N, C-alpha and C positions, 0 to 999 in steps of 0.2 A: 209804612206797610198799606194803609188805605189807598194811597196813589198806586202802589203796585197792583193791588187786587182790583182796583178800578180799570188799570191798563189791561191786565189779563182778561178780564171779562169782556172788555171791548175787543181786544184781539180775536176772540174765539166767538163773537156774538153774530157774525155774518154780516155786520155793518162795515162800510168802507173805512179805512183808516182815518183817524181825525185829522182834519185839514191843517190844524196848527202844529202838528207833529210831522208832517210831511217834509218840511225843509230840514228838519233835524235828521230824519231818515235818509234823505238824500246824501246829507254831509257825512253821515255815518258810512254810507255805501262808498263814498269817495276815498274816506280814510281806510276802509277795510280792503279796497282793490289796491291802494298804495302799499298798504302793509303786506299783503299777499304777495305782490310782485317783488317787493324787496326782500322778504324772507325767503321766498322760493329760490331767488337767485343764488343765495348763499346757504341753502339748506345742507344740513349735515347728514351724511349717509352713514349708517352703522354697518358692521361686518356681516350682520345677518338680515334676513328680510324683516320688514316691520308691517304689521297689520294695524291700522287705525280704525277704532270703533267710535263713532261720535254722533252728533245730531246737529241739525241745521237751527234748531229752535231752541230758545231757553226753557228752562223747566223740565220736567221728568218726561221721558219716553220709554223707559224700560231698557235702558242701555246696560245697566249693571247686570241684571239677569242674563241678557244676551252675552255679555262678556265672559260670564262663567261658563254658559253654555259652549261658546267657541273655544275656550281654553281646554274644557273637557273633550271636545271633539278632536282638537289638534293632538292631544295626548293619545287618544284611540287611533289616530291615523299615523302615529309613529313619530310625531314631533316631540321635541323637548322645549315647551314655551316658557318664557318669562313674561311678566307684565310690568309695564312702567305706567306712571300716572303723575299728574301735577300734585295730587295731595290736597285738593281743595278743602279748605276749612280746617287744615292742621298748619302748625307752625313748628317745624322741625328744629332742633338744636343746631343742626348743620345739614347741608344738601351736597350731594344726594344722600338719601336715608333708605337703607334696607328695611323692609317691613316684614315682621313675622306676626303670628297669631297672638303674641303676648306685647305687641307695640301698643303704645299710648295713642288712642284717636286724636288727642290734642296735638300730637306731633305729626301724625301721618295723614290725618283726615278719616272720615268715616267710611266711605266706599273702599279705599285701599285696604283698610283692616278687614271689612267684610270679604273681600276678594282673598286676602291672605289666609283668613279662617276657612273659607270654603274650599279653596283650591289647593293649598300647600305648595304652590310653585314659587320659584325666586320672584319677588316683587320689590320694586324701589320707586321712591317718589321724589320728584324735583320738579320746580317750575320749568326747568330746562329739561325736556324728556330724553334728549340725547345724552345728557350727563347720566341720568338714571339708567339708561341702557348700557352705557360703557361700565358703570359699576357692577350691573348684573353680569356682564360678559367676563369681566375681569375676574369675579369670584366663582363663576360657574361657566367654563368654556363649552359645556355640553348643550347649552342653549342653542337652539337653531332657528328659532323665530321668537319675535317680540311682538307683544299685543299691547297697543297704546290705548289705554282706557280714557275716553273723552278727550281726544287730540285732533279732531277734524281741523280745527282753525289753527293748530300749532304748526305753522308752515316752516318754522326753523328746522323740523325734523323730516327728512325725505322718507317716503313711504312707497311701499310696494303694492299694497292692497287697501282700499278705503271701503268700509261698510257703515252705511247711515242708518239709525234707528229712528222711526217716525212713529208717532202716537196715532194710531188708526182712528180714534174717536175725534181727535182735534185736528189732525193733519197739520197743515201749515198755517193754520189760522186765516187771517186776512191776506196772507202772502206778503206783507210788507217788512221791510227792515226795521230794526229797533231805532227808536222807541215807539214808532208808529205801529208796528207789528212785533211778533215775537222772534223774527228771523235774524240770525248773525250773518247770513249770506243769501243772496237772492235765490229763489226757487230754481232757476236755470242750473244752479251748482249742482243739483241732484243728477243731471245728465252727464256729469264727468264721473259719477260714482258707479261702479259696476254692479252694485246691489243695495237696495233698501230693504230693510227688515220692518215689516209693519205690525206693531204692537196691537193686537187685537183684531187684525184684518181690516178690510173695508176700503181704506184709502188708496187711491192709485193717481198717477199723474202720467201725461203723454211722455214717451221717450225715457221712462225710468223703469228699470227692471226691479220687480218686488217679489218677496217672499213673505209669507204671513208667520206670525208668532203669537202663540198665546201664553199666559202666565198662569201656572197651576199652583193651587193652595191644596194641601192635603192634611197637615197637621199643625199644631202649635207645641212649642217648646217652652217649658217653665225654665226660669233662671235656676232652679234647683237641679236641672238636668234631666227631669222627667219630661215625657212627651205624651201626647194623646191626639187622636183624630179630630180634626176641627169640627166634624159633624156632631161630636158629643155635646157641643155648645148650642146646637141649633135650638131656636126658640128663646134663648136666654139674652138678657141685656148685657152688653159688655161696653167698657170703655175702650176706644180704639184710638191710638196715638200714631201720628203719621207726620214726620218731619222731612218730607221728601219734596221732589220737585212738583208732583201733581197728587196731593193727598186724596181727592175724591175717588181716584181709581182704587185705592187700598179699601176705602170704606165701601164702595159698590161691591167689591170681590167679597168681603165678609158678609155683606147682606145676602148675596147670591148663594152663600152657604147655609142661609136660614138664620143669621143672628141678628139681633136688634141692636143696632150700633148707636152709641153716644160718640159723636165725633170730636176729636181734639186735634185739629190741625195745627202744624207749626211751621215756621220757615225752614226751607231746605238747608240742611246741615246745621241745624239748631243745636246749641250747646245747652244741654239740660241741666237744670238744678232741681232738688227734691220738691220745690215748691210748685214746679210745673206740672207734677204729677199727683199732687194732693187732691184727690177727687171726693173725699169726705164720705166714702161708703166701701162696702165690701165686695162690690161687684168685680168680676173678672177683668183684668186690664191686658189687652193684646196690642202689641206695636209691630212695627215693620222690623226686619232684621237689621236694616241700616241704622234704626234708632238704638236697637238693642246693644250694639257694640259700644255706644256712648253711655248706656244706662245701667250697666252692670253693677256699677258701685252704688247705685242710689235705688235699684228696683228690689222690692221684696221678693223672697224666693218663689212665691206662688204666682207672680206676674209672668207673662209669657210673650214670646214674639213668634211671628208666622213667617216662615220661609216661602218664597215663591221660586218657581223653576220655570224656565223657559221651555216651550214645547213647540218643535218645528217639525212640519210634516216631511215626508220622504223626499218629495220634489225640492223643498227648501233646502234640506241637508245636501242633496246632490248639487244644487247650485253652489252652496258654499264650498263644498269640496272640490268641484271643478275649478272654481276660482283659485283655491289654494294651490291646486296642482299646476294651474297656469301662471301664477304670480310668484310663487315661492321656490326655493331650491328643494330638492328631495330630502326627506328628513334624514338625519344621521342614523337613526334606528328604525327605518321603515320595515 
């Protein structure tokens, strides 16, 4: 972990890529280009349109809240969406695996379980996303569009629309490929993508169409089922738990609500045990929604999690809707 933290700090420091990592980044690029060409040539096309939501960089960008927002909008626009995902962090007894609100996060992964609980739509996980899609279509023929969560580099699945989520504060870092920088593909890849959604706004790149997204926090929900406005904790000290791609974003959002935050960052997709959360006092404990799906069995009833919702302005909504109308078939129940 110390090496990973050092790399991440260097990627976003404004300094050029470390010279001794540049040959590895060049090799990574050669392998990635070859892999893309090989998989794209034999990509599997499903019977319904596929929207891929992903990111170019490693680490959190706000992709999951955007996926929630997109599926909700698709339903409003008359579509019957299903969601497919790799299920990162989970190990299912068998694949493909249908995911419901009662699934075990150790089997399906934390983000798919969050999506299943938030959305209540058909959802399946499989490292082979096409197999996950076929499972959903087999069991629910009313599905007329599939949203692939975090599949931008999953080239074995043909797609009709790509949307990339970018962290507005960190952008693309130093613009270098792994491990010299944070990128899975070169920055030029964004020019092939019809829309980038910028979390927090600010970031822009020449030749890249962008819309801004904000993440809104309004309340916290205790594990006993009660909820309250987040502002009721203003001025109080709280323990904040975040095992997401970029924990500082969660901590900063809580501070913006007037809370005094004691930070507890964990690795992305961390598998919690009770000892991780033994803080030795009675202060309130707040965690991300993604962490909460894994902590229900070990968290006391008075601990809480904080949902976030993507907020996109009218111009951004219109841009997404126009792309859906251009790239997808008309909905079955429009």
